[in-house]
Structures are given as structure tokens and as C-alpha cells.
Backbone as CSV, one residue per row, in Angstrom:
resi,resn,N_x,N_y,N_z,CA_x,CA_y,CA_z,C_x,C_y,C_z
1,MET,14.388,-12.914,13.257,13.464,-12.747,12.151,14.163,-11.911,11.075
2,ASP,14.261,-12.461,9.881,14.948,-11.738,8.815,14.063,-11.470,7.613
3,LYS,12.768,-11.809,7.708,11.833,-11.498,6.636,10.436,-11.380,7.231
4,LEU,9.568,-10.640,6.516,8.225,-10.380,7.014,7.334,-10.013,5.837
5,ARG,6.046,-10.315,5.941,5.097,-9.922,4.899,5.143,-8.408,4.708
6,ILE,5.041,-7.946,3.474,5.137,-6.517,3.189,4.003,-5.735,3.845
7,ASP,2.799,-6.287,3.905,1.707,-5.535,4.530,1.961,-5.316,6.026
8,LYS,2.503,-6.308,6.704,2.837,-6.149,8.127,3.966,-5.140,8.306
9,TRP,4.976,-5.215,7.433,6.112,-4.301,7.554,5.687,-2.853,7.309
10,LEU,4.877,-2.612,6.288,4.410,-1.257,5.993,3.608,-0.678,7.153
11,TRP,2.810,-1.516,7.790,2.038,-1.090,8.960,2.965,-0.803,10.142
12,ALA,3.915,-1.702,10.410,4.839,-1.525,11.540,5.726,-0.300,11.338
13,ALA,6.086,-0.004,10.075,6.932,1.156,9.780,6.113,2.446,9.680
14,ARG,4.822,2.356,9.925,3.901,3.493,9.998,3.697,4.222,8.674
15,PHE,3.744,3.491,7.568,3.404,4.092,6.290,1.891,4.159,6.125
16,TYR,1.170,3.210,6.726,-0.284,3.157,6.660,-0.825,2.904,8.060
17,LYS,-2.015,3.445,8.345,-2.591,3.358,9.687,-3.027,1.961,10.074
18,THR,-3.424,1.167,9.083,-3.855,-0.196,9.387,-3.186,-1.169,8.428
19,ARG,-3.138,-2.403,8.848,-2.566,-3.432,7.989,-3.447,-3.657,6.765
20,SER,-4.755,-3.531,6.931,-5.646,-3.721,5.785,-5.456,-2.624,4.743
21,LEU,-5.165,-1.393,5.159,-4.843,-0.331,4.193,-3.563,-0.664,3.438
22,ALA,-2.565,-1.170,4.150,-1.306,-1.561,3.505,-1.557,-2.679,2.492
23,ALA,-2.383,-3.643,2.858,-2.695,-4.743,1.946,-3.459,-4.238,0.724
24,ASP,-4.398,-3.309,0.928,-5.146,-2.737,-0.190,-4.228,-2.003,-1.162
25,GLU,-3.288,-1.232,-0.640,-2.353,-0.499,-1.496,-1.489,-1.470,-2.307
26,ALA,-1.073,-2.550,-1.689,-0.291,-3.561,-2.419,-1.147,-4.214,-3.496
27,ASP,-2.396,-4.530,-3.170,-3.295,-5.142,-4.151,-3.548,-4.226,-5.339
28,ARG,-3.520,-2.932,-5.118,-3.758,-1.957,-6.196,-2.502,-1.664,-7.006
29,GLY,-1.389,-2.313,-6.676,-0.157,-2.114,-7.432,0.611,-0.867,-7.052
30,ARG,0.360,-0.320,-5.876,1.029,0.906,-5.435,2.243,0.644,-4.562
31,VAL,2.582,-0.631,-4.386,3.755,-1.019,-3.596,4.573,-1.999,-4.430
32,GLN,5.874,-1.790,-4.456,6.769,-2.705,-5.158,7.900,-3.110,-4.218
33,ILE,8.530,-4.214,-4.570,9.746,-4.635,-3.872,10.776,-4.907,-4.943
34,ASN,11.873,-4.173,-4.905,12.969,-4.319,-5.863,12.476,-4.287,-7.315
35,GLY,11.531,-3.381,-7.607,11.076,-3.186,-8.969,9.942,-4.079,-9.423
36,SER,9.480,-5.007,-8.587,8.376,-5.902,-8.949,7.161,-5.593,-8.080
37,ASP,5.970,-5.642,-8.689,4.756,-5.429,-7.905,4.702,-6.426,-6.761
38,ALA,4.236,-5.947,-5.619,4.207,-6.787,-4.416,2.777,-7.023,-3.972
39,LYS,2.395,-8.264,-3.837,1.128,-8.628,-3.217,1.331,-8.566,-1.698
40,PRO,0.254,-8.457,-0.912,0.401,-8.310,0.538,1.213,-9.411,1.217
41,SER,1.202,-10.614,0.668,1.914,-11.723,1.313,3.382,-11.807,0.919
42,ARG,3.825,-10.979,-0.015,5.234,-11.022,-0.447,6.134,-10.625,0.717
43,GLU,7.234,-11.316,0.856,8.124,-11.067,1.992,9.166,-10.012,1.649
44,VAL,9.471,-9.195,2.632,10.470,-8.149,2.505,11.621,-8.477,3.452
45,ARG,12.844,-8.142,3.031,14.050,-8.424,3.817,14.895,-7.161,3.912
46,PRO,15.759,-7.063,4.905,16.673,-5.918,4.957,17.487,-5.815,3.669
47,GLY,17.625,-4.591,3.170,18.340,-4.352,1.924,17.426,-4.194,0.726
48,ASP,16.164,-4.625,0.842,15.208,-4.478,-0.254,14.837,-3.011,-0.443
49,THR,14.589,-2.627,-1.697,14.092,-1.287,-2.015,12.590,-1.385,-2.223
50,VAL,11.865,-0.505,-1.546,10.408,-0.540,-1.591,9.872,0.821,-2.047
51,PRO,9.534,0.955,-3.335,8.824,2.159,-3.783,7.339,2.012,-3.433
52,LEU,6.733,3.081,-2.927,5.332,3.031,-2.537,4.682,4.387,-2.719
53,ARG,3.369,4.390,-2.700,2.607,5.626,-2.837,1.777,5.812,-1.573
54,GLN,1.877,7.023,-1.007,1.039,7.411,0.128,0.195,8.586,-0.346
55,GLY,-1.030,8.320,-0.748,-1.857,9.367,-1.339,-1.239,9.790,-2.661
56,VAL,-0.857,11.062,-2.769,-0.210,11.543,-3.993,1.308,11.522,-3.886
57,VAL,1.812,11.194,-2.713,3.256,11.215,-2.466,3.887,9.882,-2.867
58,LEU,4.901,9.956,-3.720,5.678,8.771,-4.078,6.913,8.732,-3.189
59,ARG,7.181,7.583,-2.587,8.362,7.425,-1.737,9.088,6.155,-2.141
60,SER,10.375,6.159,-1.959,11.180,4.965,-2.166,12.073,4.818,-0.942
61,VAL,11.968,3.674,-0.282,12.730,3.444,0.946,13.533,2.157,0.833
62,ILE,14.592,2.107,1.599,15.421,0.905,1.693,15.180,0.303,3.073
63,VAL,14.798,-0.954,3.093,14.491,-1.643,4.346,15.781,-1.833,5.135
64,ARG,15.776,-1.382,6.384,16.941,-1.530,7.273,16.672,-2.498,8.409
65,GLY,15.408,-2.682,8.761,15.085,-3.573,9.868,13.716,-4.184,9.678
66,ILE,13.451,-5.239,10.435,12.189,-5.957,10.363,11.546,-5.938,11.744
67,SER,10.261,-5.590,11.771,9.515,-5.636,13.016,8.068,-5.985,12.691
68,ALA,7.493,-6.913,13.432,6.108,-7.316,13.225,5.167,-6.559,14.150
69,ILE,5.722,-5.696,15.014,4.880,-4.919,15.914,5.005,-3.440,15.579
70,ARG,3.939,-2.721,15.803,3.906,-1.286,15.525,4.306,-0.553,16.792
71,GLY,5.468,0.061,16.764,5.975,0.772,17.923,5.902,2.275,17.732
72,PRO,6.568,3.017,18.599,6.581,4.465,18.479,7.258,4.919,17.177
73,ALA,6.950,6.130,16.747,7.467,6.655,15.483,8.990,6.585,15.365
74,PRO,9.761,6.934,16.393,11.221,6.848,16.237,11.720,5.432,15.940
75,ILE,11.076,4.444,16.533,11.467,3.060,16.259,11.039,2.680,14.848
76,ALA,9.835,3.092,14.450,9.351,2.798,13.100,10.275,3.408,12.055
77,GLN,10.748,4.625,12.281,11.626,5.293,11.325,12.993,4.627,11.234
78,SER,13.364,3.862,12.237,14.645,3.156,12.181,14.571,1.903,11.307
79,LEU,13.370,1.538,10.861,13.207,0.349,10.033,13.552,0.601,8.569
80,TYR,13.737,1.864,8.185,13.990,2.181,6.775,14.805,3.458,6.639
81,ASP,15.394,3.625,5.451,16.029,4.875,5.040,15.360,5.300,3.752
82,GLU,14.930,6.546,3.686,14.327,7.041,2.451,15.436,7.424,1.487
83,THR,15.243,7.132,0.197,16.249,7.490,-0.795,16.304,9.007,-0.930
84,ALA,17.465,9.523,-1.280,17.669,10.969,-1.379,16.750,11.599,-2.415
85,ASP,16.523,10.912,-3.529,15.672,11.457,-4.595,14.252,11.706,-4.104
86,THR,13.648,10.716,-3.459,12.264,10.894,-3.039,12.158,11.820,-1.837
87,ALA,13.166,11.863,-0.982,13.145,12.792,0.137,13.156,14.231,-0.371
88,ALA,13.997,14.509,-1.369,14.063,15.846,-1.947,12.760,16.201,-2.658
89,ALA,12.190,15.262,-3.395,10.929,15.501,-4.108,9.806,15.765,-3.116
90,ARG,9.791,15.038,-2.017,8.754,15.223,-1.000,8.878,16.611,-0.366
91,LEU,10.096,17.060,-0.112,10.307,18.401,0.466,9.887,19.483,-0.520
92,ARG,10.211,19.299,-1.804,9.790,20.274,-2.828,8.277,20.347,-2.910
93,ALA,7.616,19.203,-2.848,6.158,19.182,-2.917,5.541,19.863,-1.691
94,ALA,6.155,19.694,-0.544,5.646,20.324,0.681,5.783,21.847,0.629
95,GLU,6.806,22.339,-0.068,7.009,23.778,-0.190,5.956,24.440,-1.073
96,HIS,5.399,23.682,-2.013,4.420,24.259,-2.954,3.048,24.187,-2.430
């Protein structure tokens, strides 16, 4: 499997608790793939950049793996790498 719907991937990577929440966020324009707004059915592939919003937190991740099942957190975290810019911004926000 080398591609998957973005709503399934976001759920499997544990960005959102349910697939319907992931789909809602995509419908609201809070998820993009490579700079373009992503509808829930848009497919994501390894190497794609996915900027997204989790509440007030903005994150940008690079897809490293595809999984249609939601596994433990360590496996979910192996599906992506967070960009250095958003990781640093998230840490600064947590300090305040």
C-alpha cells in the first residue's frame, strides 16, 4: 500500500481521536497536502508534506509511512516526521 485517504492516515497517525474528526478538520480547510487544501478523500503518499491544525497548534509533518490501522503511539509516530520549524514553535508555545 503506497497511498491512503488523508482522513484515515490522520486517524492512524493519532493526530485526531476519530476518523470523523479528521474528516471534519479536512472539510474545514485545516488540513493541506503539499500546499493544497485536502478533502477527506484526498490520498496521501510517503514524502508528502501535511500542514494541519490541532486545536490552536499548527503542525507540519512529512509522511514517512502509510497505515490504515490505528496502532500504538510509537508505531503511529513512525508514520511521520515533524518539520523542525513547527516542532520548535510547539515547544515554545508549551513553555508559555
